[in-house]
C-alpha positions as CSV (number, residue, x, y, z in Angstrom):
1,X,110.1,101.5,119.7
2,X,110.6,97.8,119.0
3,X,113.7,98.2,116.8
4,X,115.1,101.4,118.2
5,X,118.4,99.8,119.1
6,X,118.8,98.0,115.8
7,X,121.6,99.2,113.5
8,X,121.3,98.4,109.8
9,X,123.8,98.9,107.0
10,X,121.9,99.1,103.8
11,X,123.9,98.3,100.6
12,X,120.8,97.7,98.5
13,X,119.3,99.7,95.6
14,X,116.0,99.7,93.5
15,X,113.1,98.1,95.4
16,X,113.4,94.8,97.3
17,X,116.2,95.7,99.7
18,X,115.3,99.4,100.2
19,X,111.7,98.5,101.0
20,X,112.8,95.9,103.6
21,X,115.2,98.4,105.3
22,X,112.6,101.2,105.2
23,X,110.2,98.9,107.0
24,X,112.8,98.4,109.7
25,X,113.3,102.2,109.9
26,X,109.5,102.7,110.2
27,X,109.7,100.7,113.4
28,X,112.6,102.4,114.9
29,X,115.8,101.0,113.4
30,X,118.7,103.2,112.5
31,X,119.4,102.6,108.9
32,X,122.5,103.9,107.2
33,X,122.0,103.8,103.4
34,X,125.4,103.2,101.7
35,X,125.2,104.7,98.2
36,X,127.7,104.5,95.4
37,X,129.0,107.6,93.8
38,X,126.0,108.8,91.8
39,X,123.5,107.3,94.2
40,X,120.8,104.7,94.2
41,X,119.2,104.5,90.7
42,X,115.9,104.9,92.4
43,X,116.7,108.6,92.9
44,X,116.2,109.0,89.1
45,X,113.2,106.7,88.5
46,X,109.8,108.2,87.8
47,X,108.1,111.5,88.7
48,X,110.0,114.0,90.9
49,X,108.6,116.3,93.6
50,X,110.7,118.7,95.6
51,X,113.9,117.3,94.3
52,X,113.2,113.6,95.1
53,X,111.4,111.0,93.1
54,X,108.2,109.6,94.5
55,X,109.7,106.1,94.1
56,X,112.8,106.9,96.1
57,X,110.8,108.7,98.8
58,X,108.6,105.6,99.3
59,X,111.4,103.2,99.7
60,X,114.0,105.2,101.6
61,X,112.3,107.5,104.1
62,X,113.8,107.7,107.6
63,X,117.3,106.6,106.6
64,X,120.7,108.3,106.6
65,X,122.8,108.4,103.5
66,X,126.5,107.9,103.2
67,X,128.4,107.7,99.9
68,X,131.2,105.1,99.9
69,X,133.1,103.9,96.9
70,X,133.5,100.2,97.8
71,X,136.1,99.7,95.0
72,X,138.4,102.0,97.0
73,X,140.3,100.2,99.8
74,X,139.7,103.2,102.1
75,X,136.0,103.0,101.4
76,X,135.9,99.3,101.9
77,X,137.6,99.5,105.3
78,X,135.2,102.3,106.3
79,X,132.3,100.0,105.5
80,X,133.7,97.1,107.4
81,X,134.0,99.3,110.5
82,X,130.4,100.2,110.1
83,X,129.5,96.5,109.9
84,X,131.5,95.8,113.0
85,X,128.9,97.7,115.0
86,X,125.9,96.8,113.0
87,X,123.2,94.2,113.6
88,X,122.0,93.7,110.0
89,X,123.5,94.1,106.6
90,X,121.3,94.0,103.4
91,X,122.8,93.8,99.9
92,X,121.4,93.3,96.4
93,X,124.5,93.0,94.3
94,X,124.7,90.2,91.7
95,X,126.1,87.0,93.2
96,X,129.8,87.1,93.7
97,X,130.1,90.9,93.8
98,X,130.4,91.4,97.5
99,X,133.1,88.7,97.7
100,X,135.1,90.5,95.0
101,X,134.7,93.8,96.9
102,X,135.8,92.1,100.2
103,X,132.5,92.9,102.1
104,X,130.9,89.4,101.9
105,X,129.3,87.6,104.8
106,X,132.4,85.5,105.6
107,X,134.5,88.7,105.9
108,X,131.9,90.6,107.9
109,X,131.0,87.7,110.2
110,X,134.6,87.0,111.0
111,X,134.8,90.4,112.5
112,X,131.2,90.5,113.9
113,X,129.8,87.0,114.5
114,X,126.4,88.4,115.5
115,X,125.7,90.0,112.2
116,X,122.5,89.1,110.3
117,X,123.6,89.4,106.6
118,X,120.9,89.3,103.9
119,X,121.5,89.0,100.2
120,X,118.6,89.5,97.8
121,X,119.2,88.5,94.2
122,X,117.2,87.5,91.2
123,X,117.9,83.7,91.5
124,X,119.9,83.2,94.6
125,X,123.6,82.6,95.3
126,X,123.7,79.2,93.6
127,X,122.0,77.2,90.8
128,X,122.0,77.3,87.0
129,X,120.6,80.8,86.8
130,X,122.8,82.3,89.5
131,X,124.7,84.7,87.2
132,X,121.7,85.5,85.0
133,X,120.8,89.2,85.0
134,X,117.1,89.9,85.7
135,X,114.7,92.4,87.2
136,X,111.1,91.8,88.3
137,X,109.5,91.0,84.9
138,X,112.0,88.4,83.8
139,X,111.9,86.7,87.2
140,X,108.1,86.6,87.0
141,X,108.3,85.2,83.5
142,X,110.8,82.4,84.5
143,X,108.7,81.7,87.6
144,X,105.6,81.1,85.6
145,X,103.7,84.1,86.9
146,X,103.4,85.9,83.5
147,X,101.9,82.8,81.9
148,X,98.9,82.9,84.2
149,X,98.5,86.6,84.2
150,X,96.4,86.7,81.1
151,X,93.0,88.0,79.9
152,X,90.2,86.1,78.4
153,X,91.9,86.4,75.0
154,X,94.7,84.2,76.3
155,X,97.4,86.9,75.9
156,X,99.8,87.4,78.9
157,X,100.2,90.9,80.2
158,X,102.7,92.6,82.5
159,X,101.3,92.5,86.1
160,X,100.6,95.9,87.6
161,X,102.3,95.1,90.9
162,X,106.1,94.2,90.9
163,X,105.3,90.8,92.6
164,X,108.8,89.3,92.5
165,X,110.3,92.5,94.0
166,X,107.7,92.8,96.8
167,X,107.4,89.1,97.6
168,X,111.1,88.7,98.0
169,X,111.3,91.9,100.1
170,X,108.7,90.7,102.5
171,X,110.1,87.2,102.6
172,X,113.5,88.7,103.4
173,X,112.0,90.9,106.1
174,X,110.6,87.8,107.7
175,X,113.9,86.0,107.5
176,X,115.9,88.9,109.0
177,X,113.5,89.1,111.9
178,X,113.7,85.3,112.5
179,X,117.5,85.5,112.4
180,X,117.5,88.3,114.9
181,X,115.2,86.2,117.2
182,X,117.6,83.3,116.9
183,X,120.5,85.6,117.7
184,X,118.8,86.6,121.0
185,X,118.9,83.0,122.0
186,X,122.3,81.9,120.7
187,X,124.3,85.0,120.2
188,X,125.1,84.0,116.6
189,X,124.0,85.8,113.5
190,X,123.2,84.1,110.2
191,X,123.3,84.5,106.4
192,X,120.1,84.8,104.3
193,X,120.2,83.8,100.6
194,X,117.0,85.3,99.3
195,X,115.9,84.7,95.7
196,X,113.2,86.6,94.0
197,X,112.6,83.5,91.9
198,X,112.1,81.4,95.0
199,X,109.7,84.0,96.4
200,X,107.5,83.8,93.2
201,X,107.4,80.0,93.3
202,X,106.5,80.1,97.0
203,X,103.4,82.3,96.2
204,X,101.5,79.5,94.4
205,X,99.7,77.6,97.1
206,X,96.3,78.2,95.5
207,X,97.5,78.0,91.9
208,X,99.7,74.9,91.8
209,X,96.9,72.3,92.3
210,X,96.6,71.2,88.6
211,X,100.4,71.0,88.3
212,X,101.0,68.9,91.3
213,X,97.8,66.8,91.3
214,X,97.3,66.3,87.5
215,X,100.5,67.2,85.9
216,X,99.0,69.9,83.8
217,X,99.4,73.7,83.6
218,X,96.5,75.9,84.8
219,X,94.2,77.2,82.1
220,X,93.6,80.6,83.5
221,X,90.2,81.2,82.0
222,X,88.9,77.9,83.5
223,X,90.6,78.0,86.9
224,X,88.9,78.9,90.1
225,X,90.8,82.0,90.9
226,X,91.7,83.2,87.4
227,X,88.3,83.8,85.7
228,X,86.9,80.3,85.3
229,X,84.3,81.0,87.9
230,X,81.3,83.3,87.5
231,X,81.8,84.5,91.0
232,X,85.6,85.2,90.8
233,X,85.7,87.4,87.8
234,X,85.8,90.9,86.4
235,X,82.7,92.3,84.7
236,X,82.3,95.5,82.6
237,X,79.7,98.1,83.5
238,X,77.7,100.5,81.3
239,X,80.1,103.4,81.8
240,X,83.2,101.6,80.6
241,X,84.3,100.8,84.1
242,X,84.4,97.4,85.9
243,X,83.4,95.5,89.0
244,X,84.4,92.2,90.4
245,X,82.8,89.3,92.1
246,X,85.3,87.8,94.5
247,X,83.7,85.1,96.6
248,X,82.5,81.7,95.4
249,X,81.0,80.3,98.6
250,X,77.5,79.0,98.1
251,X,75.8,81.6,100.3
252,X,77.3,84.4,98.1
253,X,76.2,82.7,94.9
254,X,72.7,82.1,96.1
255,X,72.3,85.6,97.6
256,X,73.2,87.3,94.3
257,X,71.4,85.0,91.9
258,X,68.3,85.1,94.0
259,X,68.4,88.9,94.1
260,X,68.7,88.8,90.3
261,X,65.9,86.3,90.0
262,X,68.1,83.5,88.5
263,X,68.5,81.0,91.4
264,X,68.5,78.2,88.8
265,X,72.1,79.2,87.8
266,X,73.4,78.5,91.2
267,X,73.9,74.8,90.6
268,X,76.3,75.6,87.8
269,X,78.4,77.8,90.0
270,X,78.5,75.3,92.8
271,X,79.8,72.6,90.6
272,X,83.3,74.0,90.5
273,X,85.1,76.2,88.0
274,X,85.2,75.5,84.2
275,X,83.4,75.9,80.9
276,X,80.1,74.6,82.3
277,X,79.7,78.0,84.1
278,X,79.4,79.8,80.8
279,X,75.6,80.4,81.1
280,X,76.1,82.0,84.5
281,X,79.0,84.1,83.2
282,X,77.0,85.3,80.2
283,X,74.0,86.2,82.3
284,X,76.0,88.2,84.8
285,X,78.0,89.9,82.0
286,X,74.8,91.0,80.3
287,X,73.3,92.1,83.6
288,X,76.2,94.2,84.9
289,X,76.7,96.0,81.6
290,X,73.3,97.6,82.0
291,X,74.2,99.9,84.8
292,X,77.2,102.1,85.7
293,X,79.8,101.1,88.3
294,X,78.4,103.7,90.7
295,X,74.9,102.3,90.3
296,X,76.1,98.8,91.1
297,X,78.0,100.0,94.2
298,X,74.7,101.4,95.4
299,X,72.8,98.3,94.5
300,X,75.3,96.0,96.3
301,X,75.4,98.1,99.5
302,X,74.2,96.1,102.4
303,X,74.0,92.8,100.5
304,X,76.1,89.8,101.8
305,X,78.0,89.3,98.6
306,X,81.8,89.5,97.8
307,X,81.7,92.4,95.5
308,X,84.0,95.4,94.7
309,X,84.3,98.2,92.2
310,X,87.6,98.2,90.2
311,X,89.1,101.4,91.5
312,X,91.9,103.4,89.9
313,X,95.0,103.7,92.1
314,X,94.2,107.4,92.8
315,X,90.8,106.4,94.0
316,X,92.2,103.6,96.1
317,X,94.4,106.0,98.1
318,X,91.6,108.5,98.4
319,X,89.3,105.9,99.8
320,X,88.1,106.7,103.3
321,X,89.1,103.2,104.5
322,X,92.7,103.7,103.3
323,X,92.8,107.1,104.9
324,X,91.4,105.7,108.2
325,X,94.0,102.9,108.2
326,X,96.8,105.3,107.8
327,X,97.9,104.1,104.4
328,X,98.5,107.7,103.2
329,X,101.1,109.8,105.0
330,X,101.6,113.5,104.6
331,X,99.7,115.6,102.1
332,X,99.8,117.0,98.6
333,X,102.4,115.9,96.0
334,X,104.8,114.7,98.8
335,X,102.4,112.0,100.1
336,X,103.9,108.7,101.0
337,X,102.5,105.2,101.4
338,X,101.9,104.3,105.0
339,X,103.2,101.1,106.7
340,X,101.1,98.0,106.4
341,X,102.3,96.4,109.7
342,X,100.0,97.6,112.4
343,X,100.9,97.0,116.1
344,X,98.5,97.9,118.8
345,X,100.9,98.8,121.6
346,X,103.8,100.2,119.7
347,X,102.8,101.3,116.2
348,X,105.2,102.4,113.5
349,X,106.5,105.9,113.6
350,X,107.7,106.6,110.1
351,X,110.0,109.6,109.6
352,X,109.0,111.2,106.3
353,X,112.5,112.8,105.8
354,X,114.4,111.5,102.7
355,X,118.2,111.2,102.9
356,X,120.2,113.6,100.7
357,X,122.8,112.0,98.5
358,X,126.4,112.5,99.7
359,X,125.3,113.6,103.1
360,X,128.4,114.4,105.0
361,X,129.4,111.8,107.6
362,X,129.7,114.3,110.4
363,X,131.1,113.1,113.7
364,X,128.6,110.8,115.3
365,X,126.9,109.9,112.0
366,X,128.4,106.5,111.8
367,X,126.0,103.5,112.6
368,X,127.9,102.6,115.7
369,X,128.1,106.1,117.1
């Protein structure tokens, strides 16, 4: 496999770091998960099946576990020896902690100049917020994401996806792979300072227009991709469920409004987002609420319109398309989320085993063995 010779020392906990290193493991890397006495907190978060939480299983499959107390000099030296033979180190401590523990990039790279060392933190290794404690929600709030995640009543809500966690994890994955490519050419590793806050701000290409162009904040209910367009919006159906229209191109607008015998409303929708689209929004709201979600799914079938039913998560994973794409691994209560990176010639081969806490470091279990 692509990464079968890659050796990774994983010092991370919770979500961003473990998801990154699990992705590497899915594609062949050998990942040694270094856990503190007591283990990764993810082992205790959420529902548990067969002794492991679903959360931990879906962020740590295919790894090997080793408990090391980094506050103990013997443990610290043991970790440094592992890093001597490793290609990648990933850590998610608060800034300054790895330096105090004596396992920071400077120490590791002095012994192993080829190491790619990735630190993921809430706000990065420098700046005014460097030492501020935060998880996903607080980072999204400070990054502005919560302010635009609001309903038509103008009240912000907690996003259903941990955007700061996942965006920073995927950005860090990209950075690690770029650094490894550079190392192939130069022989030198590198240090990645990945900030969850940076990752949120970097995710605004289609949102920041009003801010940069006009010096004003987006008004979600009037903006193109947040509900200010009749054709980019959530609508209720007769059975208390919902559907969405998710494409504002003229052809989609005219296809739907013509089918509903209101082509006169197309001109409003083609004039850009904003309050002037209210008549179209009202018409579509009154139309969609007359039938059930299932009836609208049937009605839209075969029509060239960006439409989708709002599915529950259980429905999304049971969907035939998700099954076909391999996004569900295993069966029953121990199912896992499949890898999203799809290679044609050398696809991922995720190992569904989950590392036991305090697994004995038997001879040959070290990363460099």
